[in-house]
LUMDRENNU-490152 format. One record per residue (C-alpha): residue in one letter; x, y, z. Coordinates in steps of 0.2 Angstrom, whole numbers, plus 2048, in hexadecimal, padded with zeros to 3 digits. Layout:
BEGIN
AXYZ;...
//
This chain:
BEGIN
MBC474687E;SBD774687B;RBE3750887;IBE6760884;TBF776D886;KBF677E88E;EBFD78387C;EBEE77C875;IBE3786881;EBEA79687D;KBE679386A;TBD679C870;KBD17AB878;CBC57A2885;GBD3797886;RBE07A688A;FBD67AE893;LBD179F8A0;LBE579D8A5;SBE67AF8A5;DBEF7B58B6;EBE27C38B5;NBD37B68B5;IBD77AB8C2;YBDE7BB8CD;LBCB7C18CC;SBC77B18D2;IBD37B08E0;YBCB7C28E4;SBB97BC8E4;LBBE7B08EE;NBB37B28FE;SBA37B28F4;YBA47A18EE;VBAC7978FC;FB9B794904;EBA1784910;YBB178A917;NBAE77E923;LBB176F917;LBC2777915;NBD176A918;TBDF773925;EBEA779918;DBDA78190D;RBD678991D;IBE879291F;LBE9794909;YBD779F90F;HBDC7AB91A;RBEC7AE911;LBE57B4901;QBDD7C190B;DBE97CC907;KBE77CD8F2;FBF87D58F3;DC067C98F7;AC0B7C68E7;RC167B68EA;LC077AC8F2;IBFB7B48E4;NC067AF8D6;GC0A79D8DD;VBF67998DF;IBF47A08CC;TC007918C7;RBF97868D1;VBE87888C9;RBEE78C8B9;EBF577A8BA;QBE77738BF;IBDA77A8B3;IBE57738A5;EBE67638AF;LBD27618AE;FBD476289C;DBDA75089C;EBCB747896;DBCA73B8A7;KBCD7488B1;YBC07518BD;IBBE75B8CA;EBBE7508DB;ABB17548E8;KBAF74F8F9;VB9C74E8FF;YB95751910;FB8574D918;KB7E75C921;PB6F75492B;KB5F75A925;KB5075492D;LB46744933;SB3B73D927;EB2B73892E;NB3072692F;GB4072C93C;EB4D72B92E;LB5873992E;EB5A74391E;FB6974B91A;RB6F75A90E;PB7D754902;LB8A764900;HB997628F7;SBAB7698FA;TBBC7698F2;GBCE76F8F5;LBCF7848F4;IBDA7848E4;TBCD7798DC;QBC17858E0;IBCA7938DA;ABCD7878C9;IBB97878C9;VBB67998C8;SBC279D8BC;MBBA78F8B0;LBAA7978B5;HBAF7A98B0;LBAE7A489E;FB9B7A18A1;VB967AE8AB;YBA07BE8A5;EBA57C4894;IBB67C088F;PBC07D188E;EBCA7D587E;EBDA7D2881;EBE17E487F;EBD37EC884;GBD77FB88F;DBC87FA89B;PBC57E789D;KBB67EA8A8;LBAC7DB8AF;RB9C7D98A3;LB8E7CB8A5;SB8F7BE897;NB807BB88B;LB7E7AC897;SB7C7B58A8;RB717C48A0;LB657B289B;IB617B28AE;PB4E7BB8B1;SB4E7CB8BA;DB437C18C9;FB517B58CD;YB577BA8DD;GB657AF8E3;NB777AC8DA;RB767BA8CE;VB877BD8C7;SB8F7CD8CD;VB9B7D98C4;KBA17DF8D4;PBB47D58D4;EBB07D18E5;YBA37C98E4;LB9F7B98D8;FB8C7BA8DB;KB827C88E3;PB837C68F6;WB787BA8FB;KB707C390B;QB6B7D1900;QB647C88F3;YB5B7BD8FD;QB557CB909;KB4F7D38F8;YB457C28F3;NB3D7C4904;QB397D4904;NB307D58F1;SB287C58F3;NB207CE904;DB1D7DE8FE;AB147D38EF;LB0A7C98FB;MB047DA903;KAFF7E28F5;YAF77D48ED;HAED7CF8FD;TAE67E08FD;SAE27E48E9;LADF7D18E6;EAE37D38D6;YAEB7C08D8;KAE37B68E1;YAEF7A88E5;EB017A68ED;VB0979A8E6;TB197918EE;LB227838E1;DB2F77B8EA;LB3B76F8DF;EB4175D8E7;NB5275A8EA;FB567668DE;FB697678DB;PB6A7528DB;TB5E7508CF;IB6475B8C2;NB6A7518B3;PB7A75C8AF;IB7775989C;IB6876489C;IB737728A1;YB8076E897;RB7576F888;YB6C77F88E;IB7D788890;IB8578187E;NB74788876;HB7679887C;LB8879B879;PB8C7AD870;AB8B7A885B;YB9A7B185A;LBA67A3861;NBAF79A856;DBB0785855;EBC0784860;EBB879086C;RBA778886D;EBB2776870;MBBB78087C;MBAD785886;KBA7775885;RBB476C88B;VBB577889B;LBA177789D;QBA476489E;KBB17678AE;LBA67718B7;LB997668B3;FB9E7568BA;CBA67538C9;KBAD7438CD;LBAA73E8E1;TBB77388EB;TBAE7348FB;TBAB721903;FB99720908;DB93712914;EB7F70A90E;KB77718919;TB7D72790F;AB7E71D8FF;RB6C71D8FF;QB6972F905;YB757348F6;YB6D7298E7;KB5A72A8EE;VB507298DF;TB447368DD;KB3E7368CA;GB2B7308C9;AB2B7338DD;GB247428DA;NB1573C8CE;YB1272C8DA;DB1971F8CE;NB1B70D8D5;VB2570B8E4;NB2D6FC8DF;KB347018D3;IB3A70F8DC;EB427038E8;QB4A6F98D9;NB547078D2;EB5A70E8E3;KB616FC8E4;EB696FC8D3;WB7070B8D6;WB777078E7;DB7F6F88DD;FB857058D0;KB8F7108DB;EB997018DE;KB9F6FD8CF;SBA470D8C6;DBAE71C8CB;KBA17298D5;FB9B7388CD;VB927468D7;RB7F7458D5;GB787528CB;IB7E7628D0;PB8B7638DD;QB867708E9;GB927788F4;LB9E77D8E6;PB9F78C8DD;QB977898CD;SB8877F8D3;YB7D78E8D9;FB807978C5;LB7B7868BC;GB6D7848C8;NB667958C2;IB6A7918B0;YB5D7808B2;MB5078A8BA;IB4F7958AC;SB4678A8A1;IB3E7848B2;AB377958B8;EB307968A5;IB247858A9;FB2078F8BA;RB1979F8B3;KB0F7968A5;KB0578D8AF;FB0479B8BF;TB037AB8B2;GB057BA8BE;VB177C18C9;SB247B58CE;YB327B68D9;FB417A88D8;YB4F7A38E6;VB577968DE;DB4C7888DF;DB407928EB;SB3279B8E3;VB247A78E7;IB177AA8D8;FB077B58DA;TAF87AE8CF;NAE67AC8C9;DAEB79B8C4;VAE878D8D0;RADB77F8D0;EAD77818E2;DACE76E8E0;NADB7668D6;FAEC76F8DB;KAF67618DD;EAF175C8C9;QAF876C8C4;LB0A7678CC;KB097578C5;EB067608B5;LB1776A8B9;NB2175B8BC;KB1B7548AA;QB217638A3;IB307648AB;AB357538A7;DB2F755895;EB3A765894;AB4875A89A;NB4674D88C;NB4875C87F;FB5A75D880;EB63753875;EB6C74487B;DB8174387A;SB88735883;AB9973B87D;IB9774888A;YB9473F898;PBA57398A0;EBAB72689B;GBA171C8A5;TB947258AB;EB8572689E;KB7A7178A5;FB7C7248B8;YB767348AF;KB6972C8A5;SB627238B6;NB517278C1;LB5C7318CD;YB597418C0;GB497498BE;VB467588C7;NB327578CF;VB297678D7;HB2375F8E8;LB137578E8;DB0F75A8F9;GB13768909;KB1F773901;SB177788F1;NB0777F8F5;YAFB78E8F1;TAF379A8FC;RAE37A58FA;LAE87B88FC;DAD77BC903;NAD97AE911;LAE87B2917;DAEB7B292B;DAEF7C4931;SAFF7BD936;EB047B8926;VB027C891D;YB0C7D292D;LB1A7C692A;KB1E7D391E;CB1F7DF92E;IB2D7D1936;SB377D0927;RB397E3929;EB3D7E0939;MB4A7D3935;SB4F7E0926;QB557EB932;AB5A7E3940;GB677DA932;SB6C7EC92E;DB6C7F4941;FB787E3948;FB867ED93F;RB827FF943;MB827FE957;YB8E80D95E;SB8780C972;DB857FE97C;EB7280597F;EB6F80296C;NB777F096F;RB6A7EC97D;NB5B7F6977;LB5E7EC964;EB607DC96E;EB4F7DF978;KB457E2966;LB4D7D1960;DB4A7C8970;VB367CD96E;LB357CA95C;SB3E7B795F;KB327B396C;QB247B9962;VB2A7B1951;KB2D7A095C;AB1C7A1965;KB117A2954;RB1D79494D;DB1978995C;QB0778E95B;LB05787948;VB0C77794E;EB0277595D;EAF3777951;KAF976D943;SAFA75F952;QAE9760959;KAE1760947;RAE9750942;DAE2749953;SAD275094B;GAD374293D;NACE74C931;EADB747923;DAD6755916;AAD2763921;IAE575E927;EAEF75D916;KAE776D913;DAEC775923;EAFE77091F;DAFF77490E;DAFC787913;TB04789924;QB1577E91F;KB1A78E915;FB17798923;EB1F78E930;KB2F78B926;RB327A1926;LB2E7A2937;TB3A79593C;RB497A192E;YB437B1939;YB437A894B;RB567A3947;FB5A7B493E;FB537BC94F;EB597AF95D;YB6C7B1953;RB6D7C1953;KB667C4964;QB717B896D;RB827BF964;LB7C7D096E;VB797C797D;AB8B7BF97C;MB917D497C;HB8D7D598C;QB937C6994;PB9A7C49A1;EB8D7CC9A8;NB8F7D19BC;GBA07C59BD;SB977B89B7;DB917B09A6;EB867A09AC;DB757A79A8;YB7A7A9996;KB82799994;KB7379099A;EB6B79998E;LB74794980;EB73782988;KB6077F985;IB63782970;IB73776972;YB6C76997D;SB5A76D977;EB5676D98B;LB5775B98B;SB5875399D;EB647489A3;EB567389A0;DB5573F98E;MB6873F98B;EB6872B98B;DB5B72A97F;DB6172C96E;EB5372C965;KB4F73B96E;IB6074496D;LB5E74295B;QB4D74995B;AB50759965;FB6475B95C;MB5875C94B;NB4B768951;SB58772957;YB63770949;GB5777693E;AB4C782945;DB5778A952;IB68790951;WB72783958;DB8078594D;AB83796953;AB7F793965;IB8D786965;GB9A793960;MB9479F96C;YB9579397B;QBA578D978;TBAC7A0979;FBA479E98C;ABA478D98F;DBB278499C;DBBC774998;KBB07689A1;EBA1773999;QBAC771988;ABAF75E989;VB9B75A98D;LB9876497D;KBA4759973;NB9E74A97A;YB8B750976;IB92753963;LB9B744962;KB8C73A965;IB81744959;NB8D74294F;EB8C72F952;LB7A72E950;CB7A738941;YB8772D938;GB8A71C940;NB9771894C;ABA871B944;SBAD72A940;VBAA72E92F;EBB173A91E;FBA0740919;SB9A74792A;YB9675A927;LB9475B93B;EBA675393E;CBAF75C932;TBA576F936;YBAB76C94B;RBBC762949;DBC4770953;LBBA76B960;LBB875A95D;RBCA75595B;NBDA759963;KBE5768963;EBF275E956;EBE375994C;NBE076C947;DBF0773948;YBEF77F93C;SC0278293D;VC0E77992F;EC2177792F;DC2677891E;EC2D788919;GC31784907;DC1E783901;IC177938FD;FC0778F906;EC0D78C916;EC15795922;TC1F79092F;LC16792941;KC1C78D952;RC0D78E95B;YBFB787959;MBEE791952;TBDE792953;EBD1799947;EBD27A894E;DBE47A894D;LBE27A693B;RBD57B593B;DBE27BF945;TBF47BA93B;YBED7BA929;NBDC7C5928;DBE57D5925;PBE27DB911;YBF07E8914;KBFB7DC918;TC087DE908;LC007F1905;KC0A7F6917;AC197EC913;LC1A7F3902;AC1980390A;RC25804916;VC307FF906;RC2C80B8F9;LC28819903;KC35819911;KC3B82990D;YC2A83090F;VC2882D923;NC2A837932;KC2D847926;HC25857928;YC1685D923;EC1A866910;VC2285590D;AC0F84C90D;EC0885A907;DC1385B8F9;YC1084A8F4;SBFE8488F5;SBFB8578E9;KC0584E8DD;LBFC83C8E2;LBEC8458DB;KBF684A8CA;KBF88378C7;TBF282B8BB;DBE781C8C3;EBF58118BD;EC0281C8C4;IBFA81C8D7;LBFB8098D4;KC0B8078CF;IC1180F8DF;LC0E7FF8E7;LC097F38DC;SC177F48CF;EC217E68CA;NC2E7E98BF;EC287F88BC;KC177F48B5;LC087EE8BC;PC047DD8BD;SBF97D68AF;RBEF7CC8BC;LBE67DC8C4;RBE17E28B2;IBCD7DD8B6;VBCC7DF8C7;CBD37F18C4;ABC77F58B7;SBB87EE8C0;TBBB7F58D2;QBC28048DC;KBC67FB8EB;IBD87F98E7;IBDC8098E0;RBD480F8EF;MBDE8028FB;VBEF8088F4;LBE98198F6;NBE4817907;TBF580F90B;VBFF81C903;CBF682A90D;SBF682191D;YC0881F91E;LC0D830918;FC01837925;NC0782B932;VBF9823937;EBF4810937;VBEE809927;SBDE800929;NBCC803921;HBC680C933;PBBF81C930;VBC6820942;LBD882593F;TBE681D94A;QBF682894A;NC0782094B;SC0F833950;KC0D84095C;KC0884B94C;ABF785594F;LBEB84E93F;TBE785C932;YBD585F92B;GBDE85991A;EBE3847920;LBD4844928;RBCB84A917;IBD683F90C;LBD7830919;SBC283191B;FBC1830907;VBCF822905;RBC7816910;NBB581890C;SBAF808903;LBA58128F5;FBB381B8F1;TBB88228E0;IBC782A8D8;EBBD8338CC;EBB583C8DE;FBC583D8E4;RBCC8468D9;KBBF8548D8;RBBF8558E9;EBD085C8E7;IBD78598FA;LBE68658FA;LBF0866909;DBF8876905;DBE487D905;KBE2887916;QBD388091C;NBDC87091A;KBED873925;DBE1878935;TBE386A944;ABD485F943;DBC785F952;YBC884E959;SBB984C960;IBB284994D;MBBA83794F;KBAC83395A;VBA083494A;LBAB83193C;EBA781F93C;IB9482393F;YB9582E92D;HB9D81E925;SB9081092C;FB8081D928;VB8582A91C;KB91821912;DB95829901;PBA4832905;VBA28418FC;SB94846909;IB9F840916;DBAC84C911;KB9F859910;LB9C856922;IBAD858929;IBAD868923;TB9E86C929;HBA6865939;KBB6872936;YBA9881933;TBA187E942;CBAF87D94D;DBB488C945;VBA6899947;WBA489295A;KBB689595E;NBB18A3968;GBA18A196F;SB938AA96C;KB928BC973;YB818BF975;LB7C8AB97C;YB8E8AC986;FB848A3996;YB7A89998A;TB7D885987;LB8B87E97D;HB8387E967;NB9487B95F;QB9C86B959;EB9B860969;HB8786496A;AB8685F957;IB9284E95B;VB8584B968;LB7784C95D;IB7E841952;QB8083395D;NB6F836964;IB68832952;VB70824951;KB6881F962;LB5682795E;IB5881B94D;HB5A80C954;AB4F80D964;IB4081395B;DB3C806950;FB31810944;LB3B81D93F;KB48816931;IB50823926;SB5B823916;AB6E826914;IB6983890D;DB5D83B91C;YB6E837928;YB7884391E;IB6C85291F;LB6984F931;FB7A84F935;LB7D85D92D;AB6D866935;CB7585E947;YB8686B942;LB7B87A93C;HB6A87A944;DB71888951;IB7E891945;SB748A3947;MB778A1959;VB888A6958;KB848B694D;IB878C5956;PB788CF94D;AB778E2946;LB768EE953;DB6C8FB947;SB608EC945;FB598F2958;LB5590294C;TB4A8FA93F;DB418F094A;TB2F8F994D;NB298E995A;EB338E5967;AB3E8F1965;DB358FE966;EB2B8F7975;LB3C8F697E;AB4190897A;QB2C90E980;EB32906990;LB4290D992;LB3C91F98F;DB2F91A99D;EB3D9179A7;FB469269A3;NB399329A6;KB369299B8;EB469289BE;LB4F9369B8;QB409439B9;KB3993F9CA;DB3F94F9D2;NB3095B9D4;LB3196A9C9;EB319779DA;EB4096E9DF;KB489729CF;IB449839D0;IB499879E3;EB5997F9DD;NB5D9889CD;EB599999D6;IB669959E3;KB729919D7;KB6E9A09CD;NB739A99DD;QB839A09DE;NB869A29CC;FB879929C8;YB7B9889C0;EB7A9769BD;DB7096D9B3;EB7A95C9B1;LB6E94C9B6;DB769429C4;IB839389BE;LB7E9289C8;SB6D9279C2;VB749299B0;KB7E91B9B4;KB7190F9BA;YB679159AA;MB7490F99F;LB768FF9A8;EB638FC9A9;SB61901995;YB738F6993;KB6A8E599C;KB5B8E7992;LB638EC980;DB708DB984;EB5F8CF989;YB568D697A;FB648D296D;EB668BF978;KB528BF976;KB538C2963;IB608B595F;RB5B8A896A;GB488A8966;RB4A8A9955;HB5C89F952;AB51891949;IB4A89C93C;DB5A8A793B;SB6689693C;SB5B89192C;SB5E8A0922;EB718A1927;IB7288E920;RB69894910;QB758A490E;RB858A2915;AB948A3909;EB9F897912;IB94888910;KB9388A8FD;YB998788FC;LB898718FF;DB7C8748F1;MB6E87F8F0;PB618708F4;MB6B868900;RB6C87A90C;EB5987B909;LB5686A90F;VB6086D91E;AB5A87D921;EB48876920;VB4E86892E;SB57874939;EB4988093A;AB3F873941;HB4787094F;GB3F880956;AB2D87C951;DB1E878959;EB1E86495B;RB0E865955;NB1186C944;IB1E860943;YB1284F949;SB0685493D;IB0F85492D;KB0A848921;SB1A83C91E;NB1F83590D;AB2E82B913;SB2881C90A;SB258248F9;RB3782F8F9;LB4882D8FB;MB4983990C;SB3B83B918;IB3D84D91F;KB3084A92C;FB3B83D935;DB4A848933;KB4185793B;IB3A84994A;LB4C84494B;LB5685394B;RB4A85B959;LB4A84A965;AB5D84B964;DB5F85B968;LB5285B976;LB5C84D97D;DB6C85597D;MB6B85B990;SB7B855999;SB868609A5;YB93860997;RB8986D98F;VB8E87A99B;SB9D8809A7;KB9D87E9B9;PBAB88B9BC;IBA08989B2;LB918969B9;YB998979CC;HB9F8A59C7;NB928AE9BC;MB858A79C4;EB7D8B99C8;QB818C39B9;MB768B29AE;SB648B89AA;EB568AC9B5;EB558A29A7;SB6889F9A1;AB6D89B9B4;FB5D88E9B5;HB628839A6;WB768849AA;IB7187E9BC;SB668709B5;HB7286C9A7;LB7F8699B6;LB7385E9C0;TB6F8539B1;QB7B8439AB;GB7484199C;YB6A833998;KB67820990;LB5781B986;RB5280A988;TB4680097D;KB3B7F3986;YB317E797D;EB227DF983;IB167D297A;GB057D8983;SAF37DB981;SAEC7E096E;KADD7EB973;SAE97F896D;SAEE7F295D;GADC7F5955;TAD87E1954;DAC67DC954;NACA7CD95F;EAD17D696D;EACD7C697B;SAD37BB970;LAE57C396D;EAE87CA97D;NAFA7C4984;IAFC7B797A;EB0C7B7972;GB107B1961;VB027BC956;LB0A7C894A;VAFF7D5947;PB047E694A;QB067F095C;TB047DC964;IB167E296D;TB177F3975;EB297FC971;KB2A806983;LB37813980;IB3E816993;LB4A825993;EB538249A2;IB5B8359A7;PB658369B8;VB688479C2;DB7284B9D0;IB638539D9;SB568479E6;QB4B8579EC;MB3C84E9ED;SB3085A9FA;TB1E85A9F5;IB1786C9ED;EB078739E8;CB0186E9D9;EAF687B9D1;NAF78749BE;PAFA8649BD;CB0585C9AE;RAFB85999E;KB0884F996;VB0F8459A4;QB088399B3;IB148339C0;GB138219BE;NB1D81C9CD;IB298249D8;SB3681E9E5;RB458269EF;QB518249E1;EB448269D1;IB3582E9CA;TB2D8269BB;LB228329AF;IB1782A9A4;CB16834992;GB0683998C;EAFC83699D;GAF78459A7;CAFB8499B8;QAEC84A9C6;NAEE8559D5;KAE78509E8;SAD885A9E2;NAD084B9DB;EACA83F9E9;GAD58329F1;LAE48369E7;EAF383B9F0;NAFE84B9EB;RB0E8449E2;CB148549D9;NB248589E1;FB338629DD;LB3D8579D4;CB308519CA;RB2D8649C5;WB3D8699C2;FB3E85E9B7;CB2D8619AC;VB318739AC;KB448719A6;NB3E864999;DB2E869994;YB3286A981;LB3B858983;IB2985098B;KB1E85B97F;EB29852971;LB27841979;VB1584197B;AB12847967;LB1E839961;KB1582B96D;EB05832964;YB0D831954;LB13821955;NB0081895A;RAF882194D;NB0381B93F;KAFD80A939;NB0E806930;NB15804942;YB177F2945;FB1B7F8959;KB0D7FF966;CB1780D96E;EB18811980;IB24820985;EB2A822998;IB3682E9A2;KB418279B1;IB498369BA;KB5682C9C2;CB5F8359D1;NB728319D4;NB7583B9E2;KB708449F0;TB6A8579EB;SB7B8609EF;IB788729E4;EB7C8829F0;AB6D88A9F7;RB6F8999EA;QB6E88B9DC;FB5E8839E5;EB568939E6;IB588989D6;LB528899D0;NB4188A9DA;HB3E89C9D7;YB3D8989C3;IB338889C6;QB268939D1;DB248A09C4;RB1E8929B8;KB1288B9C3;
//
């Protein structure tokens, strides 16, 4: 191949696109998604990586584009190839004690950007040069990747080169586990086959991928374009290796596997290894196979797997799932007595398929043909261990219930980033801890069982058992790492605890040092064995990072020496360039001067003068603000709008809505009055850039700190209006679309938008963004918050002495729902459920503020008639009590005096009027209170003020709201259809009811109003007001215990009892502990005529009473039992009767549901904060109310 110039490259359409600003900028924009091994970057590249988090720094971006373009052009030279280094990451100890490594490749950041720019030619359709909407679209080649491939699927979102691996891997696990459960039950397929390819990336011959891609290029390409694509592809496939090996690592890297999978002659393999050791000394070294670690490797691996997967599907027909080289197939085509032969047949078919591709020596880099045609290449299926089958009808229950653990894994990963209180963090920590212990215990059981079977000497049984359990053990290890890592992250959040972090450090030291004794530390073999056990099966790497946060200088030095020792045992005495450990922990192992991220050359745009030493953390703090340049541009281009009157922002924002997308982007991003061409593809493919521009502009106009955070930080004393809040909430939402934003027409001159925002909404804005997500729905929640503030502004006439039901109540309910979701594992709902629930939190009591129509008293023929008859009877009794004779005598006297007075006594009239008013007022209060759930649902359906909610949504909110006043038996007996519907109305009802009942704190009443109006209150209102003042909120803790399985429904109860590691449902108890602190300690014994049927006193002390839900109390009439009923317990049970009934119904529901992984127990702890300090009259009211309800 001859040298090619920039002009020659740009003669073709694909060449022009390859070198274009828009293509290279797209690679920069997706940078975070394909730098897989950040730790392997050198210092300069780490700095550049962080600086490129700001995608709008034109000087930096243009400089990077220029350097990338130059590198691509240089790579077109015949003798130029991508240069990569290889690092050896410890993988495992083989049976003979030899350490095996995984080779991971890395190259400079500019080179990686160039690689992705070249890869775009193959993964995306090349847009037309004058195309108005050049959105990213998958290429013909990308669309050939089968739907059952989950790993490294190309993304059409410009932020990602590939779809995020965590989401895809979760899908792969979830779908394969669902299939396992399905076919285990139906036996439509009898076998689960797991196939693993040995040494996958290093054994792929690049020529096979080259031929496959070239043969599937679009037919419309002309000869020049096809030649251009060939040249680019060759440069992606063949990479030079710049690492210098020693003999040990050379043997690892050039280890021969071709033929090994078919048990060919071992001597021949050893001879081949010697030949290739000699070869690597004599020629330029090239990467073996596909360079795992570089961006192109995973797409190329998927291309190779297309033909491999087809071979698998033909051999084992059924349902398949692939994640790169891992595969799971459900099939009926297993020959149990000859499975290994089936695997050998697969290997033969793979080899035959490879031989079908045409050889073309001109493709190979000069002098490498022998290298690429050697025995180093040839993908094989593992014949032992990793490739196996499992009979679905013989599955251990634990394996089936890995689906449950997988669900817990998925949920924990989501919950981890959506915690809004310390209680929630602690509860998740408890859950992760018990799941980690359970999974680890089960894994340890498997290891122990395998060891015992090896000792038995039955080789056939050993081999079959190890094949069956190896996959299971691998999954358990992965799950254990997942749970343990997140648990340790949560533990770190409350360290130092009680002024000390020593216990936490000791726990991390157990992971890092593998509990090695001082004597063991002198034994290299034991150190290496312990390290590999922990490194491969634990969270060793993460533990190092967490430990460094808390370790003192002495502990840091010990850690440094330990890692240096491990490094020496892995790689030899000398410091080597290919050590993965040394590169990863360079900040710890080297001196500050060696790690200094600061540089002194101001002339280079890739460097910046820094006068102090910078750590990784400093780099993130300094550079990782994506708005850094946008803020600077806003200060310059919008300076005339800063700190102006409301009308200025009002006028500007109204004009903003009328601008086109391009005009909005030009406000901050124009260069020479035009948008830079580099933005063309990215802006067409994502709304993120226009959202960030709008966010910057609006935040600057409204004098609010520019960021993506939904909670707003103001830079001035001016109050924030609802209009400003709505706009900023919309443009800070990651699901923002400009079309929906324009449809909302949020105008600041609108009357409702001019009102000052109620700042209590800031407590829940982040919750909205985390759980509801949709910006339109969040906007409607903000409007609903304002509506609730407005209608409750003056309180309720007839429920003045009732506890708060305004927006403050709604906010507490929303926070309660989030706590409940994180505390009760089984109750999981969708984003639409959260939206319905949060609306219901605002509107479920809306009828209580309404003034009832007075003439409704006249039309009520039930309660009103009864009251009228009662008043009439009193009238006859009180005002006509004088006997008839006295009236006659009196009238006679008055006649004689020419004075007749037939008026009734005025005091009696006033008394009658007062009593009538009280009873009529009580009638209307009871009418509102007693029917408020039904009336509120009717208001939600009918009120014109909430017409912004469509009719179907209003109906759902009304149904959920009405349920908060229903009998608990009518709620928990409803059949749930959550698994088959987009929403779970039953769960929504349960959560609203629980959240409402848990809002019991003193904030809901006013102490001064109580003291000044206690005698004017009804007995019920006074009791509840005093009780609220005595109650200081609640804490909801969750405790998890691995205990007896007798309640789990298993037949083999005795063998499972108290054994950790059994994965069947309800082996773990999820104990909900409701702690309620109260300012009363009155525990005087009282007579108990009717013992509580829903709760039982489990424990009682001077400071605490523990109530067990679902167990009935026993009084002293039972022989041998002491009367434990006391005032405090009785008061609590009367005050919280509905809550107790609800918790008992919840417990029964959770325990009878077969899909609940945990057994449920519920306890209430009444904690006495202070001595009883209420006044005698208040205590009298409480006591009297309780006595009436014995």
